[in-house]
N, C-alpha and C positions, 0 to 999 in steps of 0.2 A: 641569512647564512644558512647553509645546508651541508649535510654530510654526503649527499648524493652526487657523485661526480658526473653521473649520466644526465643530470639536469642542465648542465652547462652547454650553452651554444658555443661559447668561447671561454677559454681559461688561460690566464696570463702566465702561469708557471713562474711566478716571481719569488717564490720562497719567502713569504712574508714573515712568518713566525710572530703573529700577533696573539697575545693572550686575552681571552674574553672570560669575564666572571659572570656566570649564569645566576638566575634567581635563587637557586638552591646552594649557592656559594661554591659550586664546582668551577674549576678553571679549565677551559678547553683552548686549543690552539688552532687558529686559522693559518693555513699554509699557502693559499693561493687566492686570487680574486678573478672574477669573470662576469659573464653575462648569462642570465637565465631567462628563457622565454616561457611565460605561463599561458597555457591555453585556457580560453574562456568559452563557455557555451554561447553560441550565436553572437559573439563579439570578436573583434580582431585580437590576436595574441598581445599580451602585455609584456614588454621587455623590461627587465630589471637589471640595471647596471651596478657594478661594484659589489656583487654578491660574494661574500666570503665562503671559501671552501674549508670546511672543518671535518676532516676524516673522523668517522666514528660517531658523529652527532646523529641522534635518532629522530629528532624533530626538526622541521624547518622553521626559522624565526625571521620575522621582518621587524625592523626597528622603526617605531613611530618617529623617533628623533631623526633618523636618516631620511624618512619620507618627507618630513617637514623641511629638512635641509635642502632637499631636491625640489622644493617649491610647491608641495602639496599640503592642503589642509586636511587633517584627519579628524573625524568626529566619531565618538562612541556614544550611542543613545538607544534606549529601548531594545537592547539586545542585538543591535546591529553596529557595524563599523562602516563608515562611508568616507569617501575622499573625493576631492576635486582639485584641479590646478588652481593655486592661489591667484586671485584676480579674475578668474573665469566666472561666468555666470553660475549662480547657485543651481540653475537647472541642469548643469553639467555634472552635478554630484551623482556618484555611482555607489550603490551598496556593494561593498567588496567582501563582506564577511558577516558571520553571525556568531553569537555567543554559544559556546558548547561547554557547559560546566563552568570552569573558572578561566577558560581560554576563549579566544576568538579564532574561528576557522575561516580562512579565506575561501571564496567561491571560485577557485581556479582548478 
């Protein structure tokens, strides 16, 4: 989910009105859903489907649950976050982020 409308390649404009409770117990409202393309250094862009648009949200969040539901295995180990398509060779695992304080930042 993101509050940056300009990140969307496509936006459905479906007027969702989905309430999301954040880790600090604040509730935010997602109003649309769309596709975001994340640019990666020396790799093809990574398309993320079903991204929620939450106006006013200051940080971008990716749900590990949602990634698992889409068929990816996600691993957090030694200050890194990695993922690969479930059932694919372990050699296809990519480091997609690193720990930064109490959060993980994606390498996009």
